[in-house]
C-alpha positions as CSV (number, residue, x, y, z in Angstrom):
1,X,-54.9,-7.0,-19.5
2,X,-57.3,-8.9,-17.0
3,X,-57.1,-11.9,-19.3
4,X,-53.2,-12.0,-19.1
5,X,-53.6,-11.6,-15.3
6,X,-55.9,-14.5,-15.1
7,X,-53.8,-16.9,-17.3
8,X,-50.8,-16.1,-15.0
9,X,-52.9,-16.7,-11.9
10,X,-54.2,-20.1,-13.1
11,X,-50.6,-20.9,-14.4
12,X,-49.1,-20.2,-11.0
13,X,-51.8,-21.8,-9.1
14,X,-51.6,-25.0,-11.2
15,X,-47.8,-25.3,-10.4
16,X,-48.7,-25.0,-6.7
17,X,-51.2,-27.9,-6.8
18,X,-48.7,-30.3,-8.5
19,X,-48.6,-33.5,-6.1
20,X,-45.6,-33.6,-4.0
21,X,-44.5,-37.0,-5.4
22,X,-44.8,-35.8,-9.0
23,X,-43.1,-32.6,-8.3
24,X,-40.1,-34.6,-6.8
25,X,-39.8,-37.0,-9.8
26,X,-40.1,-34.0,-12.2
27,X,-37.4,-32.0,-10.4
28,X,-35.1,-34.9,-10.2
29,X,-35.4,-35.7,-13.8
30,X,-35.4,-32.2,-15.2
31,X,-34.5,-29.4,-12.8
32,X,-34.2,-26.9,-15.6
33,X,-37.9,-27.3,-16.4
34,X,-38.9,-25.7,-13.1
35,X,-36.5,-22.9,-13.8
36,X,-37.8,-22.4,-17.3
37,X,-41.4,-22.1,-15.8
38,X,-40.5,-19.7,-13.1
39,X,-38.5,-17.5,-15.5
40,X,-41.4,-17.3,-18.0
41,X,-43.9,-16.4,-15.2
42,X,-41.5,-13.8,-14.0
43,X,-41.3,-12.2,-17.5
44,X,-45.0,-12.2,-17.8
45,X,-45.5,-10.5,-14.4
46,X,-42.7,-7.9,-15.1
47,X,-44.2,-7.0,-18.3
48,X,-47.6,-6.2,-16.7
49,X,-46.1,-4.3,-13.7
50,X,-44.2,-2.1,-16.4
51,X,-47.6,-1.4,-17.8
52,X,-49.1,-0.2,-14.6
53,X,-50.4,3.3,-14.3
54,X,-48.5,5.6,-12.0
55,X,-50.5,8.8,-12.3
56,X,-51.5,9.5,-8.6
57,X,-50.4,8.6,-5.1
58,X,-52.6,5.4,-5.0
59,X,-51.2,4.2,-8.2
60,X,-47.6,4.6,-6.9
61,X,-48.6,2.8,-3.7
62,X,-50.1,-0.2,-5.7
63,X,-46.9,-0.4,-7.8
64,X,-44.6,-0.3,-4.8
65,X,-46.6,-3.1,-3.1
66,X,-46.5,-5.2,-6.2
67,X,-42.7,-4.6,-6.7
68,X,-42.0,-5.5,-3.2
69,X,-43.4,-9.0,-3.7
70,X,-42.0,-9.2,-7.2
71,X,-38.5,-8.7,-5.8
72,X,-39.1,-11.4,-3.3
73,X,-40.1,-13.8,-6.1
74,X,-37.1,-12.9,-8.1
75,X,-34.9,-13.6,-5.1
76,X,-36.6,-17.1,-4.9
77,X,-36.0,-17.7,-8.5
78,X,-32.3,-16.8,-8.1
79,X,-32.1,-19.3,-5.2
80,X,-33.8,-21.8,-7.4
81,X,-31.1,-21.4,-10.0
82,X,-28.4,-21.8,-7.4
83,X,-30.0,-24.9,-6.0
84,X,-30.2,-26.4,-9.5
85,X,-26.5,-25.8,-10.1
86,X,-25.7,-27.5,-6.8
87,X,-27.9,-30.4,-7.6
88,X,-30.1,-29.7,-4.5
89,X,-33.5,-31.1,-5.6
90,X,-35.2,-30.5,-2.3
91,X,-34.1,-26.9,-2.1
92,X,-34.9,-26.3,-5.7
93,X,-38.5,-27.6,-5.2
94,X,-39.0,-25.4,-2.2
95,X,-37.7,-22.2,-3.8
96,X,-39.8,-23.0,-7.1
97,X,-43.0,-23.4,-5.0
98,X,-42.1,-20.2,-3.1
99,X,-41.5,-18.1,-6.2
100,X,-44.7,-19.4,-7.8
101,X,-46.7,-18.6,-4.8
102,X,-45.4,-15.0,-4.8
103,X,-46.0,-14.7,-8.6
104,X,-49.6,-16.0,-8.0
105,X,-50.0,-13.4,-5.2
106,X,-48.8,-10.6,-7.6
107,X,-51.3,-11.9,-10.3
108,X,-54.1,-11.8,-7.8
109,X,-53.2,-8.2,-6.8
110,X,-52.9,-7.0,-10.4
111,X,-56.4,-8.4,-11.2
112,X,-57.8,-6.7,-8.0
113,X,-56.1,-3.4,-8.9
114,X,-57.4,-3.6,-12.5
115,X,-60.9,-4.5,-11.2
116,X,-60.9,-1.6,-8.8
117,X,-59.9,0.9,-11.6
118,X,-62.5,-0.3,-13.8
119,X,-65.1,0.1,-11.1
120,X,-63.8,3.5,-10.1
121,X,-63.9,4.6,-13.8
122,X,-67.5,3.5,-14.1
123,X,-68.8,5.2,-11.1
124,X,-70.7,8.6,-11.6
125,X,-69.8,9.6,-8.2
126,X,-67.6,8.5,-5.3
127,X,-70.5,6.9,-3.2
128,X,-69.8,3.3,-4.2
129,X,-66.0,3.7,-3.6
130,X,-66.7,5.1,-0.1
131,X,-69.2,2.2,0.6
132,X,-66.5,-0.3,-0.5
133,X,-63.9,1.4,1.9
134,X,-66.3,1.4,4.6
135,X,-66.9,-2.5,4.2
136,X,-63.0,-2.8,4.1
137,X,-62.9,-0.7,7.4
138,X,-65.4,-3.2,9.0
139,X,-63.4,-6.1,7.8
140,X,-60.2,-4.7,9.2
141,X,-62.0,-4.2,12.6
142,X,-63.2,-7.8,12.5
143,X,-59.6,-9.0,11.9
144,X,-58.2,-6.7,14.6
145,X,-60.8,-8.1,17.1
146,X,-60.0,-11.8,16.1
147,X,-56.2,-11.5,16.6
148,X,-56.5,-9.3,19.6
149,X,-54.7,-6.3,18.1
150,X,-55.0,-2.9,19.7
151,X,-55.3,-0.8,16.5
152,X,-56.7,2.7,16.5
153,X,-59.4,3.1,13.9
154,X,-60.6,6.5,14.7
155,X,-58.5,8.3,12.0
156,X,-60.0,5.9,9.3
157,X,-63.5,6.2,10.6
158,X,-63.1,10.0,10.6
159,X,-61.8,10.0,7.1
160,X,-64.8,7.8,5.9
161,X,-67.3,10.4,7.5
162,X,-65.5,13.3,5.8
163,X,-65.6,11.6,2.4
164,X,-69.3,11.0,2.7
165,X,-69.8,14.7,3.7
166,X,-67.6,15.9,0.8
167,X,-69.5,13.6,-1.7
168,X,-73.0,14.7,-0.3
169,X,-71.9,18.4,-0.9
170,X,-70.9,17.8,-4.4
171,X,-67.2,18.5,-3.6
172,X,-65.8,15.8,-5.9
173,X,-62.1,16.7,-5.8
174,X,-62.2,16.9,-1.9
175,X,-64.0,13.6,-1.9
176,X,-61.4,11.9,-4.1
177,X,-58.5,13.3,-1.9
178,X,-60.2,11.9,1.1
179,X,-60.7,8.6,-0.5
180,X,-57.0,8.4,-1.4
181,X,-56.3,9.2,2.3
182,X,-58.7,6.5,3.4
183,X,-56.8,3.9,1.0
184,X,-53.4,4.8,2.4
185,X,-54.7,4.5,6.0
186,X,-56.5,1.3,5.2
187,X,-53.1,-0.1,3.7
188,X,-51.2,1.1,6.8
189,X,-53.7,-0.6,9.1
190,X,-53.6,-3.8,7.1
191,X,-49.7,-4.0,7.2
192,X,-49.9,-3.4,10.9
193,X,-52.4,-6.1,11.4
194,X,-50.4,-8.5,9.2
195,X,-47.3,-7.8,11.3
196,X,-49.2,-8.3,14.6
197,X,-50.7,-11.7,13.2
198,X,-47.0,-13.0,12.2
199,X,-45.8,-12.1,15.7
200,X,-48.7,-13.9,17.2
201,X,-48.0,-16.9,15.1
202,X,-44.4,-16.9,16.3
203,X,-45.5,-16.6,19.9
204,X,-47.9,-19.5,19.6
205,X,-45.2,-21.5,17.8
206,X,-42.7,-20.9,20.4
207,X,-45.1,-21.9,23.2
208,X,-45.8,-25.1,21.1
209,X,-42.0,-25.6,20.9
210,X,-41.7,-25.4,24.7
211,X,-44.2,-27.9,25.1
212,X,-42.5,-30.2,22.7
213,X,-39.2,-29.8,24.6
214,X,-40.8,-31.7,27.5
215,X,-42.0,-34.3,25.0
216,X,-38.6,-34.7,23.6
217,X,-37.1,-35.2,27.2
218,X,-39.6,-38.0,27.7
219,X,-38.7,-39.6,24.3
220,X,-35.1,-39.3,25.2
221,X,-35.6,-41.4,28.3
222,X,-37.7,-43.9,26.3
223,X,-35.1,-44.2,23.7
224,X,-32.2,-44.7,26.2
225,X,-34.3,-47.3,28.0
226,X,-34.9,-49.1,24.7
227,X,-31.2,-49.0,23.7
228,X,-32.2,-46.7,20.7
229,X,-28.9,-44.6,20.9
230,X,-29.2,-43.3,17.3
231,X,-32.6,-41.8,18.2
232,X,-31.3,-40.4,21.4
233,X,-28.8,-38.3,19.3
234,X,-31.5,-37.3,16.9
235,X,-33.7,-36.1,19.6
236,X,-31.0,-34.2,21.5
237,X,-30.0,-32.4,18.1
238,X,-33.6,-31.6,17.4
239,X,-34.2,-30.2,20.9
240,X,-31.3,-27.8,20.5
241,X,-32.4,-26.7,17.0
242,X,-36.1,-26.3,18.3
243,X,-35.0,-24.1,21.2
244,X,-33.0,-21.8,19.0
245,X,-35.7,-21.4,16.3
246,X,-37.1,-18.1,15.7
247,X,-39.6,-18.7,12.8
248,X,-42.8,-20.8,12.4
249,X,-41.5,-22.7,9.5
250,X,-38.3,-23.8,11.4
251,X,-40.3,-24.7,14.6
252,X,-42.9,-26.5,12.5
253,X,-40.1,-28.5,10.7
254,X,-38.5,-29.7,14.0
255,X,-41.9,-30.6,15.6
256,X,-42.6,-32.8,12.5
257,X,-39.2,-34.6,13.1
258,X,-40.2,-35.1,16.7
259,X,-43.6,-36.5,15.7
260,X,-41.8,-39.0,13.2
261,X,-39.3,-40.1,15.8
262,X,-42.0,-40.7,18.3
263,X,-44.0,-42.8,15.9
264,X,-40.8,-44.8,15.2
265,X,-40.0,-45.4,18.9
266,X,-43.5,-46.4,19.6
267,X,-43.7,-48.9,16.7
268,X,-40.3,-50.3,17.9
269,X,-41.6,-50.7,21.3
270,X,-44.8,-52.3,20.3
271,X,-42.9,-54.9,18.1
272,X,-40.6,-55.6,21.2
273,X,-43.6,-56.3,23.2
274,X,-45.1,-58.5,20.7
275,X,-41.9,-60.6,20.5
276,X,-41.8,-60.9,24.3
277,X,-45.4,-62.1,24.2
278,X,-44.3,-64.7,21.5
279,X,-41.3,-65.8,23.7
280,X,-43.5,-66.2,26.7
281,X,-45.9,-68.3,24.7
282,X,-43.3,-70.5,23.4
283,X,-41.8,-70.9,26.9
284,X,-45.1,-71.9,28.3
285,X,-45.6,-74.4,25.6
286,X,-42.3,-75.9,26.3
287,X,-43.0,-76.1,29.9
288,X,-46.3,-78.0,29.2
289,X,-44.5,-80.4,26.9
290,X,-41.8,-81.1,29.4
291,X,-44.3,-81.8,32.1
292,X,-46.2,-84.2,29.8
293,X,-43.0,-85.9,28.9
294,X,-42.2,-86.3,32.6
295,X,-45.5,-88.1,33.1
296,X,-44.9,-90.2,30.1
297,X,-41.5,-91.1,31.3
298,X,-42.6,-92.0,34.8
299,X,-45.3,-94.4,33.2
300,X,-42.7,-95.9,30.9
301,X,-40.3,-96.7,33.8
302,X,-43.0,-98.3,35.8
303,X,-44.0,-100.5,32.7
304,X,-40.3,-101.3,32.0
305,X,-40.1,-102.9,35.4
306,X,-43.5,-104.9,34.8
307,X,-42.6,-105.9,31.3
308,X,-39.4,-107.9,31.9
309,X,-41.3,-111.1,31.4
310,X,-42.5,-110.0,27.9
311,X,-40.2,-109.2,25.1
312,X,-43.0,-107.5,23.1
313,X,-44.2,-105.2,26.0
314,X,-40.4,-104.5,26.6
315,X,-39.8,-103.5,23.0
316,X,-42.7,-101.1,23.0
317,X,-41.6,-99.5,26.3
318,X,-38.0,-99.0,25.2
319,X,-39.0,-97.6,22.0
320,X,-41.2,-95.1,23.8
321,X,-38.4,-94.1,26.1
322,X,-36.1,-93.6,23.1
323,X,-38.8,-91.2,21.5
324,X,-39.2,-89.4,24.9
325,X,-35.4,-88.7,25.1
326,X,-35.3,-87.6,21.5
327,X,-38.4,-85.2,22.0
328,X,-36.8,-83.6,25.2
329,X,-33.8,-82.6,23.0
330,X,-35.8,-81.2,20.2
331,X,-38.5,-79.0,22.0
332,X,-37.9,-76.5,19.2
333,X,-39.5,-78.8,16.6
334,X,-42.8,-77.7,15.0
335,X,-46.0,-78.1,17.0
336,X,-47.2,-80.6,14.5
337,X,-44.2,-82.8,14.8
338,X,-44.1,-82.7,18.7
339,X,-47.8,-83.6,18.9
340,X,-47.2,-86.5,16.5
341,X,-44.3,-87.9,18.8
342,X,-46.4,-87.5,21.9
343,X,-49.3,-89.3,20.3
344,X,-46.9,-92.1,19.2
345,X,-45.3,-92.4,22.8
346,X,-48.8,-92.7,24.3
347,X,-49.7,-95.4,21.7
348,X,-46.6,-97.4,22.4
349,X,-47.1,-97.3,26.2
350,X,-50.7,-98.2,25.8
351,X,-49.7,-101.3,23.8
352,X,-47.1,-102.3,26.4
353,X,-49.5,-101.8,29.2
354,X,-52.3,-104.0,27.5
355,X,-49.7,-106.7,26.9
356,X,-48.5,-106.6,30.6
357,X,-52.2,-106.8,31.7
358,X,-53.0,-109.8,29.6
359,X,-50.0,-111.6,30.8
360,X,-50.9,-111.5,34.5
């Protein structure tokens, strides 16, 4: 039986470790495959639950605990089937993972129950069982301290002392009865601690949600300022849902949405700033070129008045003025082309200036 439990545990665990992207592709291409896996796992688990012993109170408690999780896994598989019928790949994947997680949990519980029974059967007395429950008692106390739970351990502590006394006095039946009471009390405390821990998680998640409401308000202002109206609508909708969320999974989901939107807005703003920098650089370059053209134009006009006696000098000056006017109207040309024209203007004016100087 342990071998079967181990196979199922590995099977369920392997399903949970499938990469997200691979799971998505598989779900989209063949949703029925997931349902087939889940149904087979459910049948294996149900078969082993049916074989569980039910001869005493502890066996009955163990069976009820396992059945409780089994019913939850069955519900998830039913939801998986419904999602597949509706073609909802995302929901199908979520229900599949949830159902396999619960089946894995059952498998581990069955393994633990089987191991405990094997250990109990091999023990000549109850001393080792009492020792194990005493260790469990200590672990429960540690958990209680860690999560700040105000749990009363006095009854369990008293039962452990009584079990030790019964065992030392050779009263095996009384020791067994007390050990069963310890197990029930330990299970009761464990469930209580589990419930308190879940409440603490919700409290922490709600506190985090309140903090993110302030963050959302800041992001809404940023989005409005940047003209990102679609993001404004998404943020306002997310804030409403976040405030009304009453589970850690819902709160976590909406916080992830806020984080994604925040990243998008910051990226858009960075790109806008970079574009502003580029525009400013281009404007600065245009101003520099315009200033240089004005200086060249002034020089050309002076040479034009001095070159009236020389046709060659006048030709070079007028050609330079033509290029100056053309360049002033085409400041968006490439930097290479603009620099080439500026160099040509300078060369033409230099030639004209040389001719004027030689003729005087």
